[in-house]
Each structure stands twice: as C-alpha cells, then as structure tokens.
C-alpha positions in Angstrom: -24.3 35.8 45.5 -26.8 37.1 43.0 -25.2 36.7 39.7 -23.3 39.5 37.2 -25.2 41.9 35.5 -25.2 41.9 31.7 -24.6 44.8 29.9 -28.0 45.8 27.8 -29.2 48.7 29.5 -28.2 52.1 31.4 -29.7 54.2 34.2 -28.9 58.2 34.2 -27.6 57.8 30.1 -24.7 59.9 31.5 -22.3 57.1 30.4 -23.2 53.3 29.4 -21.6 50.0 31.2 -20.0 49.4 27.2 -17.9 52.2 28.6 -17.1 50.2 31.7 -16.7 46.6 30.9 -13.6 44.7 31.4 -12.4 44.2 27.7 -8.8 43.2 27.2 -8.7 43.8 23.5 -10.0 47.7 24.3 -7.6 47.9 26.9 -4.5 46.2 25.5 -4.7 47.4 22.0 -7.2 50.4 22.4 -5.4 51.6 25.8 -8.6 52.7 27.3 -6.8 51.8 30.7 -9.4 52.7 32.9 -11.4 49.9 32.2 -8.9 47.8 34.9 -10.3 49.9 37.5 -14.2 51.0 36.5 -15.1 47.3 35.9 -14.9 46.7 39.8 -17.2 49.7 40.6 -19.9 48.5 38.4 -23.0 46.5 40.1 -26.1 47.0 37.9 -28.9 49.0 37.8 -30.3 49.3 41.3 -32.2 46.6 42.2 -31.7 43.8 44.5 -28.6 42.7 43.2 -27.2 45.9 43.3 -28.3 46.4 47.2 -27.1 43.0 47.9 -23.8 43.6 46.6 -23.6 46.8 48.6 -25.0 45.7 51.8 -22.2 42.7 51.4 -19.6 45.3 50.2 -19.9 48.0 52.9 -20.3 45.6 56.0 -17.8 43.2 55.3 -15.2 46.0 54.2 -15.7 48.0 57.3 -15.6 45.2 59.7 -12.0 43.9 57.9 -10.5 47.4 58.8 -12.5 47.2 62.1 -11.1 44.1 63.0 -8.1 42.6 61.9 -6.6 45.7 59.8 -7.3 47.7 62.5 -4.5 50.2 62.4 -3.1 48.1 59.0 -4.3 50.8 56.2 -1.5 49.9 54.3 -2.2 46.5 54.2 -5.6 46.9 54.0 -5.1 48.4 50.6 -2.3 46.0 49.5 -4.7 43.2 50.2 -6.9 45.3 47.3 -4.5 45.6 45.4 -3.6 42.0 45.9 -6.8 41.1 44.9 -7.7 43.0 42.0 -4.5 42.1 40.6 -4.9 38.7 40.4 -9.2 38.7 39.8 -7.5 41.0 36.2 -5.6 37.9 35.6 -7.8 35.1 36.2 -10.4 37.8 33.7 -8.7 37.2 31.0 -9.7 33.5 30.9 -12.7 33.6 31.8 -16.0 35.8 30.1 -16.8 38.2 33.0 -17.5 42.0 32.1 -17.6 42.9 35.5 -15.4 41.9 38.6 -16.8 43.9 41.7 -19.1 41.0 42.4 -16.0 39.0 42.9 -14.0 41.5 44.8 -17.1 41.4 47.3 -17.2 37.7 47.9 -13.5 38.0 48.3 -13.8 40.2 51.2 -16.3 38.1 52.5 -14.2 34.7 52.2 -11.3 36.4 54.1 -13.5 38.2 56.8 -15.5 34.3 57.4 -11.3 32.4 57.9 -10.3 35.4 60.2 -13.4 34.8 62.0 -14.4 30.8 62.4 -16.2 31.2 65.4 -18.9 33.4 64.9 -22.0 32.3 64.5 -24.3 33.4 61.2 -27.6 33.2 60.2 -28.9 33.4 56.8 -32.6 35.3 56.2 -33.6 33.8 59.7 -33.6 30.5 57.8 -29.9 28.8 58.3 -27.6 28.8 61.0 -23.6 28.2 60.3 -20.2 29.0 61.2 -18.6 32.1 59.3 -16.4 29.8 57.2 -19.4 28.7 55.3 -20.7 32.2 54.4 -19.2 32.2 51.3 -20.2 28.8 50.2 -24.0 29.8 51.5 -24.1 32.7 49.4 -22.8 30.4 46.3 -25.7 28.2 46.7 -28.0 31.2 47.3 -26.7 32.7 43.9 -27.1 29.3 42.1 -30.6 28.7 43.7 -31.8 31.8 41.7 -30.5 30.3 38.3 -27.2 32.8 38.2 -23.6 31.3 37.1 -21.4 30.8 40.3 -18.4 31.5 38.3 -18.1 34.5 39.9 -18.4 33.3 43.6 -16.1 30.9 42.4 -13.5 33.7 41.6 -13.9 35.6 44.4 -13.6 32.4 46.8 -10.2 31.5 44.8 -8.5 34.7 45.0 -9.8 35.2 48.8 -8.3 31.7 49.8 -5.3 32.7 48.1 -4.5 35.6 49.9 -5.6 34.1 53.0 -3.5 31.4 52.6 -0.4 33.7 51.7 -1.0 36.1 54.3 -2.1 33.7 57.0 -1.4 30.1 56.4 2.0 29.6 54.6 4.0 32.2 56.7 3.5 30.0 59.7 4.3 26.4 58.3 7.3 25.1 59.2 9.8 26.2 56.8 7.1 29.1 55.4 8.1 32.7 54.7 5.7 35.8 54.0 5.6 36.0 50.5 3.3 39.1 50.9 4.9 42.0 51.7 3.2 45.5 51.7 5.3 48.1 49.6 7.4 50.6 51.6 5.3 53.6 49.8 1.7 52.5 50.4 2.9 52.4 54.2 4.4 55.9 54.0 0.9 57.0 52.1 -1.7 55.0 54.5 0.4 54.5 57.7 1.0 57.0 60.4 4.4 56.8 61.7 4.8 55.6 66.0 5.3 58.0 68.3 8.7 58.3 69.0 8.3 57.0 73.2 11.7 59.2 74.2 9.5 62.4 72.5 8.7 65.2 75.3 6.4 67.4 73.6 6.4 71.1 74.1 4.5 72.5 77.1 1.8 74.0 74.0 1.5 70.7 72.1 0.1 69.1 75.3 -3.4 68.3 75.9 -5.1 71.3 77.7 -1.9 73.9 77.0 0.6 74.4 79.5 1.0 72.0 82.4 0.0 74.5 85.4 0.9 72.5 88.2 1.7 69.2 86.3 2.0 66.2 89.3 -0.6 67.5 91.1 -4.3 65.8 91.4 -7.5 67.7 92.3 -8.2 67.9 96.0 -5.0 66.3 96.5 
C-alpha cells in the first residue's frame, strides 16, 4: 500500500500530527496516553494515500464483520484490540509514527486467508486469488518507492492472529489461546434467546394473537 505519511504539514490547523503520532517517550514518561489510540486514526492529508487506506479499511472491515465475524461482535472487537496491542509492542522497536495503515493491512490479511478461493483483480491488470492480496499491495507500495515496513508489520500481525485463531487450535494437540474476555461479550454480544421462553401476547409481533393457529382462508 502507499507508504506512511510523514508529519510535516497540517490540514485544518485544529491539531497537528505531532500531537497524534506514536512516541514511546511521550507516552510513558509524559503520560500522553492518547497517542496509543490516535496513531491508528491518522492517515495523512487528503490525497491518494488517504483515499486508498479509507477504501480498504472500510471494505475489508465490513466484509469481515458481515462474514466470518457475523454475530460475533465481541470477537471482532477483540481482534482489533489484539492486533493493536501487538502493533504497539512492535512499534517500540521500529521507527513508525502512525500504525493505521498496518492495521488496515492486518484486516486485509485476515480476510484474504479466510477467503482463499475468491478471485481478485487489481486495477484490471492482475488476476490472483485472495491470499496473495496483501503481497500484491506490498509490491505496489514498493513500486511507488515507499517503505514496506508498514505492510510487513500488518502482514506479520495478521498472520499471528490468523495462526492462533484459525490454524493452531485445529492442529493435533492444539488449543485455543485467544479467548475473548467475558466483559467484551457482555458489552457487545446480544444474549441468546431462551428457546423455552414464551412471550406474553403483547410481546408477540402484531399484538394479541387473535385466532392463533388458523390460516387465512383456512
């Protein structure tokens, strides 16, 4: 994907990128904790790189939510938290100031591995199957002369999540390491309906069940 934006200008001048970027010293020594979140939310000035990231973020976030995470909102949120945590840890050792693009690549990677037989088309020039998409994006970024560290970080974190969630638990002797905390399930997941629950008449669709058990014209 297009490379990370360097914080050398500002847009509306309400805040500057220097107030948002990832800086371990400012976070842990000056307690600017918000940087742990804001560095994921900034994608640079409006332009090709910004639009590219927004399109991919929206598209693959939506497809994951409506696909493999359908009805599992808490697990979806947990993937966000797990991925963000790993990227923050790795961010301590690499000179990346914004991690939002790596987060987008992580979503693309997880989706692509869970949909291995989907055929993709890149700008009408290249046809391939979904698992190659993250690598195609990294190659495109390389052609544009950008650093691929961000893409590699997103791919690495996406692979770690995919392996721990989808691969390792089904291996001989494998166990499920990633478990969504109960508090997230309580907040985001709707409880299953009790199959033995019989709602009161006013709770049934249409109000009181006048003539229940009869069919129209029957």
